[in-house]
VOPARO-745797 format. One record per residue (C-alpha): x negated, y, z negated; residue in one letter. Coordinates in Angstrom, 3 decimals, m for minus. Layout:
BEGIN
+----------+----------+----------+------+
|       xx |       yy |       zz | resn |
+----------+----------+----------+------+
|        X |        Y |        Z |    A |
...
+----------+----------+----------+------+
This chain:
BEGIN
+----------+----------+----------+------+
|       xx |       yy |       zz | resn |
+----------+----------+----------+------+
|   25.021 |  m15.347 |  m13.515 |    M |
|   25.314 |  m11.620 |  m14.238 |    L |
|   23.342 |  m12.070 |  m17.463 |    D |
|   20.545 |  m13.761 |  m15.546 |    N |
|   20.591 |  m10.937 |  m13.001 |    L |
|   20.303 |   m8.291 |  m15.703 |    E |
|   17.379 |  m10.181 |  m17.245 |    T |
|   15.610 |  m10.185 |  m13.909 |    K |
|   16.299 |   m6.461 |  m13.509 |    V |
|   14.709 |   m5.663 |  m16.870 |    E |
|   11.678 |   m7.749 |  m15.985 |    R |
|   10.966 |   m5.570 |  m12.968 |    T |
|    9.790 |   m2.916 |  m15.433 |    Y |
|    7.272 |   m5.109 |  m17.269 |    E |
|    3.760 |   m3.723 |  m16.653 |    P |
|    1.494 |   m5.995 |  m14.646 |    L |
|   m1.508 |   m6.473 |  m16.904 |    A |
|   m4.092 |   m7.482 |  m14.324 |    N |
|   m4.462 |   m5.334 |  m11.219 |    P |
|   m6.120 |   m7.086 |   m8.265 |    P |
|   m9.868 |   m6.588 |   m7.926 |    L |
|  m10.429 |   m7.327 |   m4.242 |    T |
|   m9.357 |   m5.206 |   m1.276 |    L |
|   m7.278 |   m8.109 |    0.038 |    K |
|   m5.575 |   m8.415 |   m3.325 |    G |
|   m4.831 |   m4.689 |   m3.489 |    K |
|   m3.386 |   m4.704 |    0.017 |    L |
|   m1.153 |   m7.651 |   m0.900 |    S |
|    0.641 |   m5.686 |   m3.642 |    V |
|    1.040 |   m2.262 |   m2.033 |    I |
|    4.563 |   m0.900 |   m1.732 |    G |
|    5.399 |    2.301 |   m3.643 |    P |
|    3.285 |    4.406 |   m1.279 |    G |
|    4.997 |    2.901 |    1.743 |    I |
|    8.360 |    3.674 |    0.138 |    V |
|    7.527 |    7.317 |   m0.602 |    V |
|    5.891 |    7.914 |    2.787 |    A |
|    8.731 |    6.296 |    4.733 |    A |
|   11.240 |    8.247 |    2.643 |    T |
|    9.598 |   11.514 |    3.650 |    G |
|    9.577 |   10.745 |    7.383 |    V |
|   12.806 |   12.101 |    8.793 |    G |
|   14.341 |   14.052 |   11.621 |    A |
|   12.108 |   17.080 |   11.099 |    G |
|    8.932 |   15.038 |   11.530 |    D |
|   10.231 |   13.393 |   14.706 |    L |
|   11.279 |   16.736 |   16.185 |    I |
|    8.026 |   18.548 |   15.381 |    M |
|    5.899 |   15.730 |   16.825 |    A |
|    8.087 |   15.739 |   19.954 |    S |
|    7.810 |   19.516 |   20.352 |    I |
|    4.032 |   19.303 |   20.032 |    A |
|    3.813 |   16.538 |   22.645 |    G |
|    6.121 |   18.276 |   25.118 |    V |
|    4.421 |   21.671 |   24.865 |    N |
|    0.768 |   20.820 |   24.203 |    Y |
|    0.166 |   17.193 |   25.152 |    G |
|   m2.137 |   15.604 |   22.595 |    L |
|   m4.129 |   18.717 |   21.700 |    M |
|   m2.416 |   19.008 |   18.308 |    L |
|   m2.902 |   15.410 |   17.243 |    M |
|   m5.336 |   16.605 |   14.596 |    W |
|   m2.577 |   18.588 |   12.870 |    A |
|   m0.611 |   15.374 |   12.257 |    V |
|   m3.488 |   13.870 |   10.314 |    F |
|   m4.060 |   17.084 |    8.385 |    V |
|   m0.403 |   16.959 |    7.356 |    G |
|   m0.720 |   13.321 |    6.314 |    A |
|   m3.820 |   14.221 |    4.279 |    L |
|   m1.881 |   16.953 |    2.454 |    I |
|    0.884 |   14.550 |    1.495 |    K |
|   m1.705 |   11.989 |    0.418 |    F |
|   m3.292 |   14.565 |   m1.911 |    I |
|    0.060 |   15.476 |   m3.467 |    L |
|    1.297 |   11.907 |   m3.803 |    S |
|   m2.052 |   10.699 |   m5.180 |    E |
|   m1.905 |   13.511 |   m7.739 |    G |
|    1.565 |   12.445 |   m8.873 |    I |
|    0.456 |    8.823 |   m9.125 |    G |
|   m2.706 |    9.769 |  m11.001 |    R |
|   m0.691 |   11.912 |  m13.412 |    L |
|    1.577 |    8.990 |  m14.253 |    Y |
|   m1.144 |    6.336 |  m14.573 |    L |
|   m3.441 |    8.574 |  m16.629 |    A |
|   m0.770 |    9.830 |  m19.050 |    T |
|    1.930 |    7.157 |  m19.065 |    G |
|    4.592 |    9.874 |  m18.805 |    T |
|    7.046 |   10.350 |  m15.970 |    T |
|    6.663 |   13.173 |  m13.494 |    F |
|    9.482 |   15.194 |  m14.998 |    L |
|    8.242 |   14.763 |  m18.562 |    Q |
|    4.883 |   16.169 |  m17.480 |    S |
|    6.686 |   18.901 |  m15.543 |    W |
|    8.654 |   19.747 |  m18.670 |    H |
|    5.397 |   20.668 |  m20.425 |    S |
|    5.378 |   23.746 |  m18.160 |    L |
|    8.426 |   24.995 |  m20.043 |    G |
|   12.201 |   25.042 |  m19.868 |    W |
|   12.182 |   27.481 |  m16.955 |    V |
|   10.305 |   24.963 |  m14.818 |    A |
|   12.586 |   22.148 |  m15.922 |    T |
|   15.724 |   24.201 |  m15.268 |    S |
|   14.432 |   25.150 |  m11.834 |    Y |
|   13.987 |   21.507 |  m11.015 |    F |
|   17.426 |   20.546 |  m12.298 |    G |
|   19.157 |   23.261 |  m10.289 |    G |
|   17.159 |   22.419 |   m7.196 |    Y |
|   17.910 |   18.706 |   m7.536 |    A |
|   21.661 |   19.379 |   m7.715 |    I |
|   21.544 |   21.605 |   m4.632 |    L |
|   19.253 |   19.182 |   m2.830 |    F |
|   21.691 |   16.343 |   m3.432 |    G |
|   24.637 |   18.053 |   m1.777 |    I |
|   22.672 |   19.354 |    1.232 |    I |
|   20.464 |   16.348 |    1.820 |    Y |
|   23.416 |   14.058 |    1.225 |    G |
|   24.867 |   15.252 |    4.498 |    V |
|   21.677 |   16.081 |    6.423 |    A |
|   20.039 |   12.641 |    6.521 |    A |
|   23.224 |   10.611 |    7.165 |    P |
|   24.233 |   13.069 |    9.895 |    T |
|   21.028 |   12.397 |   11.832 |    V |
|   21.663 |    8.677 |   11.323 |    C |
|   25.119 |    9.260 |   12.795 |    G |
|   23.654 |   11.032 |   15.810 |    M |
|   21.286 |    8.146 |   16.524 |    V |
|   24.076 |    5.588 |   16.065 |    L |
|   26.245 |    7.586 |   18.464 |    A |
|   23.448 |    7.361 |   21.047 |    A |
|   22.968 |    3.647 |   20.367 |    L |
|   26.696 |    2.902 |   20.498 |    L |
|   28.332 |    5.357 |   22.939 |    P |
|   31.756 |    6.450 |   21.804 |    G |
|   30.902 |    6.256 |   18.108 |    T |
|   31.710 |    9.607 |   16.433 |    P |
|   28.739 |   11.213 |   14.689 |    V |
|   30.761 |   11.638 |   11.497 |    W |
|   31.602 |    7.919 |   11.423 |    L |
|   27.966 |    6.893 |   11.855 |    G |
|   26.989 |    9.336 |    9.122 |    A |
|   29.553 |    7.956 |    6.664 |    I |
|   28.648 |    4.331 |    7.435 |    V |
|   24.936 |    5.073 |    6.911 |    S |
|   25.594 |    6.947 |    3.677 |    S |
|   27.792 |    4.212 |    2.217 |    I |
|   25.308 |    1.525 |    3.289 |    A |
|   22.591 |    3.359 |    1.367 |    G |
|   24.901 |    3.785 |   m1.606 |    F |
|   25.724 |    0.072 |   m1.756 |    I |
|   22.098 |   m1.037 |   m1.447 |    L |
|   20.990 |    1.304 |   m4.230 |    V |
|   23.985 |    0.810 |   m6.540 |    W |
|   23.763 |   m2.991 |   m6.523 |    F |
|   20.063 |   m3.371 |   m5.782 |    G |
|   16.914 |   m2.512 |   m7.705 |    R |
|   13.489 |   m1.205 |   m6.784 |    Y |
|   12.152 |   m4.528 |   m5.513 |    H |
|   15.085 |   m4.874 |   m3.115 |    L |
|   14.537 |   m1.278 |   m1.983 |    L |
|   10.862 |   m1.988 |   m1.318 |    E |
|   11.647 |   m5.079 |    0.752 |    K |
|   14.297 |   m3.278 |    2.801 |    V |
|   12.010 |   m0.291 |    3.336 |    M |
|    9.197 |   m2.589 |    4.470 |    M |
|   11.538 |   m4.108 |    7.052 |    V |
|   12.513 |   m0.684 |    8.389 |    F |
|    8.904 |    0.534 |    8.401 |    V |
|    7.999 |   m2.550 |   10.393 |    G |
|   10.868 |   m1.807 |   12.777 |    L |
|    9.726 |    1.818 |   13.123 |    M |
|    6.143 |    0.815 |   13.725 |    F |
|    6.831 |   m1.970 |   16.231 |    I |
|    9.382 |   m0.051 |   18.303 |    T |
|    7.912 |    3.459 |   18.305 |    V |
|    4.198 |    2.612 |   18.296 |    V |
|    4.914 |   m0.225 |   20.709 |    G |
|    6.734 |    2.204 |   23.015 |    S |
|    3.753 |    4.570 |   22.891 |    A |
|    1.370 |    1.742 |   23.809 |    I |
|    3.596 |    0.658 |   26.678 |    I |
|    3.884 |    4.160 |   28.057 |    I |
|    0.108 |    4.700 |   27.854 |    L |
|   m0.542 |    1.366 |   29.560 |    A |
|    1.808 |    2.296 |   32.399 |    S |
|    0.295 |    5.748 |   32.873 |    S |
|   m1.929 |    6.133 |   35.910 |    N |
|   m3.651 |    9.322 |   34.839 |    D |
|   m4.278 |   10.195 |   31.204 |    V |
|   m5.888 |   13.632 |   31.239 |    T |
|   m4.945 |   14.939 |   27.816 |    Y |
|   m7.401 |   16.795 |   25.676 |    Q |
|   m7.607 |   15.247 |   22.241 |    V |
|  m10.438 |   17.366 |   20.869 |    I |
|   m9.079 |   19.479 |   17.972 |    P |
|   m7.994 |   22.839 |   19.328 |    S |
|   m5.535 |   25.664 |   18.756 |    V |
|   m3.842 |   26.493 |   22.080 |    P |
|   m2.419 |   29.962 |   22.526 |    K |
|    1.061 |   30.241 |   21.028 |    G |
|    0.760 |   26.959 |   19.112 |    S |
|    0.341 |   28.357 |   15.594 |    F |
|    3.961 |   27.882 |   14.538 |    A |
|    3.985 |   24.318 |   15.893 |    T |
|    0.763 |   23.506 |   14.034 |    I |
|    2.207 |   24.781 |   10.779 |    L |
|    5.355 |   22.733 |   11.351 |    G |
|    3.335 |   19.575 |   12.003 |    L |
|    1.146 |   20.083 |    8.950 |    I |
|    4.070 |   20.978 |    6.716 |    G |
|    6.424 |   18.288 |    7.951 |    G |
|    4.545 |   14.993 |    8.046 |    V |
|    6.557 |   13.015 |    5.565 |    G |
|    7.087 |   15.023 |    2.445 |    G |
|    9.567 |   16.884 |    0.247 |    S |
|   10.961 |   16.605 |   m3.270 |    I |
|   10.879 |   12.840 |   m2.697 |    T |
|    7.117 |   12.920 |   m3.314 |    L |
|    7.951 |   13.424 |   m6.992 |    A |
|    9.607 |    9.985 |   m7.021 |    C |
|    6.282 |    8.204 |   m6.575 |    Y |
|    5.563 |    7.845 |  m10.291 |    G |
|    8.998 |    6.328 |  m10.928 |    Y |
|    8.430 |    3.755 |   m8.193 |    W |
|    5.014 |    2.927 |   m9.647 |    L |
|    6.750 |    2.361 |  m12.976 |    Q |
|    9.424 |    0.166 |  m11.382 |    A |
|    6.717 |   m1.784 |   m9.564 |    K |
|    5.084 |   m2.555 |  m12.925 |    G |
|    1.865 |   m0.599 |  m12.398 |    W |
|    0.812 |    0.977 |  m15.683 |    S |
|   m2.499 |    2.327 |  m16.953 |    G |
|   m5.712 |    3.670 |  m15.528 |    K |
|   m6.869 |    0.307 |  m14.186 |    R |
|   m4.293 |    0.653 |  m11.405 |    W |
|   m5.901 |    3.842 |  m10.031 |    M |
|   m7.872 |    2.108 |   m7.225 |    P |
|   m4.821 |    0.125 |   m6.113 |    T |
|   m2.652 |    3.255 |   m6.214 |    M |
|   m5.096 |    5.140 |   m3.992 |    R |
|   m5.226 |    2.331 |   m1.454 |    I |
|   m1.425 |    2.154 |   m1.576 |    D |
|   m1.258 |    5.851 |   m0.727 |    N |
|   m3.993 |    5.711 |    1.878 |    G |
|   m2.333 |    2.902 |    3.821 |    V |
|    1.067 |    4.591 |    3.586 |    A |
|   m0.003 |    7.943 |    4.998 |    Y |
|   m2.215 |    6.360 |    7.643 |    T |
|    0.873 |    4.533 |    8.905 |    V |
|    2.861 |    7.787 |    8.713 |    T |
|    0.227 |    9.616 |   10.744 |    G |
|    0.077 |    6.892 |   13.407 |    I |
|    3.860 |    6.937 |   13.688 |    F |
|    3.927 |   10.720 |   14.263 |    A |
|    1.120 |   10.448 |   16.836 |    V |
|    3.102 |    7.762 |   18.671 |    A |
|    6.082 |   10.126 |   18.931 |    I |
|    3.749 |   12.822 |   20.236 |    M |
|    2.324 |   10.464 |   22.867 |    I |
|    5.784 |    9.457 |   24.091 |    I |
|    6.876 |   13.091 |   24.384 |    A |
|    3.631 |   14.117 |   26.091 |    A |
|    3.692 |   11.319 |   28.648 |    E |
|    7.338 |   11.776 |   29.519 |    L |
|    7.895 |   15.522 |   29.368 |    L |
|    4.580 |   17.446 |   29.151 |    F |
|    4.382 |   19.916 |   32.016 |    G |
|    7.952 |   19.330 |   33.180 |    T |
|    9.381 |   22.508 |   31.663 |    G |
|   11.683 |   20.465 |   29.420 |    T |
|   12.207 |   21.748 |   25.896 |    T |
|   12.914 |   19.818 |   22.714 |    I |
|   15.380 |   21.655 |   20.509 |    N |
|   16.915 |   20.056 |   17.453 |    G |
|   18.126 |   16.505 |   17.073 |    N |
|   19.874 |   16.459 |   20.456 |    Q |
|   16.484 |   17.127 |   22.036 |    G |
|   15.102 |   14.130 |   20.170 |    L |
|   17.829 |   11.948 |   21.645 |    L |
|   16.980 |   13.433 |   25.034 |    G |
|   13.470 |   12.064 |   24.570 |    L |
|   14.937 |    8.566 |   24.214 |    A |
|   17.016 |    9.165 |   27.353 |    D |
|   13.892 |   10.146 |   29.305 |    A |
|   12.168 |    6.995 |   28.074 |    Y |
|   15.157 |    4.937 |   29.206 |    G |
|   15.072 |    6.511 |   32.666 |    E |
|   11.522 |    5.229 |   33.136 |    R |
|   11.734 |    1.819 |   31.459 |    F |
|   15.418 |    0.964 |   31.444 |    G |
|   18.345 |    1.044 |   29.056 |    N |
|   17.030 |   m1.809 |   26.891 |    V |
|   13.800 |    0.117 |   26.271 |    A |
|   15.840 |    3.227 |   25.390 |    R |
|   17.904 |    1.194 |   22.945 |    W |
|   14.785 |   m0.260 |   21.300 |    I |
|   13.258 |    3.211 |   20.868 |    L |
|   16.487 |    4.499 |   19.340 |    L |
|   16.385 |    1.592 |   16.879 |    L |
|   12.978 |    2.859 |   15.779 |    G |
|   14.388 |    6.358 |   15.383 |    F |
|   17.235 |    4.970 |   13.298 |    Y |
|   14.773 |    3.103 |   11.097 |    G |
|   12.906 |    6.355 |   10.497 |    A |
|   15.981 |    8.340 |    9.465 |    V |
|   17.708 |    5.563 |    7.503 |    F |
|   14.660 |    5.131 |    5.267 |    T |
|   15.161 |    8.817 |    4.529 |    S |
|   18.583 |    7.904 |    3.172 |    V |
|   17.579 |    4.896 |    1.087 |    L |
|   14.552 |    6.431 |   m0.626 |    G |
|   16.164 |    9.619 |   m1.976 |    P |
|   19.365 |    7.790 |   m2.910 |    W |
|   17.321 |    5.816 |   m5.430 |    Q |
|   14.307 |    8.005 |   m6.152 |    G |
|   16.079 |   11.320 |   m6.769 |    I |
|   18.612 |    9.465 |   m8.915 |    S |
|   15.687 |    8.410 |  m11.120 |    Y |
|   14.539 |   12.008 |  m11.298 |    L |
|   17.953 |   13.384 |  m12.131 |    F |
|   18.527 |   10.761 |  m14.845 |    A |
|   15.167 |   11.714 |  m16.335 |    D |
|   16.177 |   15.389 |  m16.213 |    F |
|   19.418 |   14.660 |  m18.084 |    V |
|   17.506 |   12.597 |  m20.635 |    R |
|   15.039 |   15.434 |  m21.272 |    I |
|   17.835 |   17.982 |  m21.664 |    V |
|   19.722 |   15.647 |  m23.989 |    R |
|   16.687 |   15.092 |  m26.198 |    N |
|   15.648 |   18.746 |  m26.150 |    G |
|   12.283 |   19.355 |  m27.748 |    R |
|   12.585 |   16.350 |  m30.071 |    K |
|   10.057 |   13.563 |  m29.862 |    K |
|   12.239 |   10.608 |  m29.143 |    N |
|   11.233 |    7.073 |  m28.230 |    N |
|   13.988 |    7.123 |  m25.629 |    D |
|   11.714 |    9.250 |  m23.464 |    L |
|    9.145 |    6.449 |  m23.373 |    N |
|   11.602 |    3.957 |  m21.875 |    Q |
|   11.896 |    3.435 |  m18.100 |    P |
|   14.982 |    4.819 |  m16.405 |    I |
|   17.630 |    2.129 |  m15.997 |    S |
|   19.550 |    1.888 |  m12.737 |    E |
|   22.639 |    1.463 |  m14.903 |    K |
|   22.064 |    4.820 |  m16.611 |    D |
|   25.277 |    6.900 |  m16.235 |    P |
|   23.288 |    9.926 |  m15.032 |    A |
|   21.490 |    7.789 |  m12.430 |    Y |
|   24.756 |    6.478 |  m11.047 |    R |
|   26.480 |    9.863 |  m11.267 |    A |
|   23.776 |   11.426 |   m9.095 |    Y |
|   24.005 |    8.545 |   m6.641 |    L |
|   27.720 |    9.277 |   m6.314 |    V |
|   26.948 |   13.005 |   m6.000 |    W |
|   24.590 |   12.406 |   m3.066 |    M |
|   27.006 |   10.082 |   m1.290 |    T |
|   30.599 |   11.279 |   m1.428 |    F |
|   30.963 |   15.084 |   m1.916 |    P |
|   28.556 |   15.788 |    0.993 |    P |
|   30.925 |   13.973 |    3.345 |    M |
|   33.210 |   17.013 |    3.129 |    L |
|   30.491 |   19.095 |    4.824 |    L |
|   30.844 |   16.936 |    7.919 |    L |
|   34.053 |   18.856 |    8.595 |    L |
|   31.912 |   21.850 |    9.582 |    F |
|   30.603 |   19.786 |   12.510 |    N |
|   27.229 |   21.568 |   12.596 |    E |
|   24.693 |   18.793 |   11.950 |    P |
|   21.651 |   20.624 |   13.325 |    V |
|   22.360 |   23.662 |   11.149 |    A |
|   22.706 |   21.433 |    8.090 |    I |
|   19.340 |   19.795 |    8.780 |    V |
|   17.830 |   23.273 |    9.143 |    F |
|   19.158 |   24.316 |    5.715 |    I |
|   17.578 |   21.220 |    4.228 |    Y |
|   14.239 |   22.211 |    5.786 |    G |
|   14.435 |   25.557 |    4.012 |    I |
|   15.065 |   23.851 |    0.685 |    L |
|   12.125 |   21.511 |    1.180 |    G |
|    9.746 |   24.367 |    1.910 |    S |
|   10.762 |   26.092 |   m1.348 |    I |
|    9.978 |   23.040 |   m3.472 |    F |
|    6.527 |   22.156 |   m2.138 |    M |
|    4.632 |   25.252 |   m3.393 |    P |
|    6.119 |   24.715 |   m6.861 |    A |
|    5.062 |   21.059 |   m6.837 |    L |
|    1.527 |   21.948 |   m5.761 |    S |
|    1.253 |   24.693 |   m8.376 |    L |
|    2.495 |   22.340 |  m11.090 |    G |
|   m0.028 |   19.652 |  m10.113 |    L |
|   m2.811 |   22.237 |  m10.072 |    L |
|   m2.017 |   23.049 |  m13.694 |    Y |
|   m1.159 |   19.591 |  m15.010 |    L |
|   m4.087 |   17.755 |  m13.442 |    L |
|   m6.562 |   20.167 |  m15.001 |    N |
|   m5.018 |   20.061 |  m18.473 |    S |
|   m6.345 |   18.412 |  m21.615 |    K |
|   m3.671 |   15.705 |  m21.457 |    Q |
|   m5.662 |   14.153 |  m18.615 |    I |
|   m8.793 |   12.124 |  m19.322 |    D |
|  m11.703 |   14.150 |  m17.842 |    P |
|  m12.492 |   11.230 |  m15.539 |    V |
|   m9.067 |   11.598 |  m13.894 |    Y |
|   m8.774 |   15.381 |  m13.748 |    R |
|   m8.924 |   17.199 |  m10.440 |    N |
|  m12.292 |   17.719 |   m8.852 |    G |
|  m13.243 |   20.998 |   m7.243 |    N |
|  m12.321 |   19.741 |   m3.778 |    A |
|   m8.840 |   18.653 |   m4.910 |    T |
|   m8.248 |   21.996 |   m6.631 |    N |
|   m9.264 |   23.829 |   m3.469 |    L |
|   m6.922 |   21.674 |   m1.370 |    F |
|   m4.025 |   22.347 |   m3.749 |    L |
|   m4.584 |   26.100 |   m3.546 |    V |
|   m4.633 |   25.916 |    0.262 |    L |
|   m1.467 |   23.791 |    0.227 |    I |
|    0.278 |   26.388 |   m1.942 |    I |
|   m0.681 |   29.171 |    0.464 |    L |
|    0.397 |   27.094 |    3.457 |    L |
|    3.837 |   26.278 |    2.105 |    F |
|    4.405 |   29.804 |    0.836 |    V |
|    3.738 |   30.967 |    4.382 |    Y |
|    5.982 |   28.280 |    5.873 |    L |
|    8.788 |   28.986 |    3.428 |    G |
|    8.529 |   32.731 |    3.961 |    G |
|    8.536 |   32.309 |    7.741 |    S |
|   11.631 |   30.107 |    7.668 |    E |
|   13.496 |   32.504 |    5.382 |    L |
|   12.599 |   35.477 |    7.605 |    I |
|   13.730 |   33.594 |   10.723 |    D |
|   16.978 |   32.620 |    9.018 |    M |
|   17.755 |   36.105 |    7.718 |    L |
|   16.593 |   38.196 |   10.647 |    F |
+----------+----------+----------+------+
């Protein structure tokens, strides 16, 4: 039985020779984009959308879609790099030099220990609200171990199916709650024309910079590989995959904004950290009942648990690739052309690293602070990713047909400037 299972696992990496030609066919095979987009949606996205809704109604809805567009550009670039070159993200990144590769390796190690407590802790907070009396630390550990088990014993196709279920849960509960609250509203007077209200600049930057993205974007190429998409003929399908994923992400963030605006806009209530997010669910329950509150919290849990599952597998791929590159040095070795196996010792070592050592940080009992530290780390990585894509997607290793156009290059430059500003602002706020 185990031999048959291993055979099936290896077959998940076989390239699919014939990409679908029709839109219906392309939509029927999408998945990696949904995985990477759902992975990037976490506590920070929920909080920023809530803050925007509470303070400005729906006036900043446009910023959500700008943020989704930015992540689409970055993720599409990573997918295009893989399909056009046949090399993994980190192998392409390594062409920038050992300094770039070492930066990534060090960042990945630090990311694992911080994120390994940040995402499960938010899961624990939501579980504590769902099941009163449950300690946050217990919910965090249960969520972390559940992710560990699913990734250790599962493979990409299981991950995709589970993520699709949670995305469906997120969409039905949160978007459904937004529709219900709009339908029950007697007077919808919100301005939805794009605008920049006084004092909203920091919130706008947070919305744009936080709509589903971090180092996990770099996992997209590995998930394309695991899905079996290989070669330039998959470009149209990959772009549709990304487009659908970030459209769903944008709608989800707008739904959170609508709920916050309808419940708390103009009341003087403030949303501050993850406890404020749970307060939003409490306010929803006060209007529609405890069952409605519970359903909304289930959607919140779906959003944050997908942010456990995705990195547990995706960053393990990346780290195993990093170890493989270091081990092979500058030698041209066929080993680098082989897909990363989920049984690779480095893959499983990183999975352990993200799951168990971070549990010790729960002893500090400062979950909001831990999530904040993770936000700082994410803002440091994004400018480097954008700069790397700007270089790699204009290089000679890319077929001219698939190199960046002028518009994409301009967007990448603007993204770099945006995230440098965001990262600098967060560091200044933290230090001073």
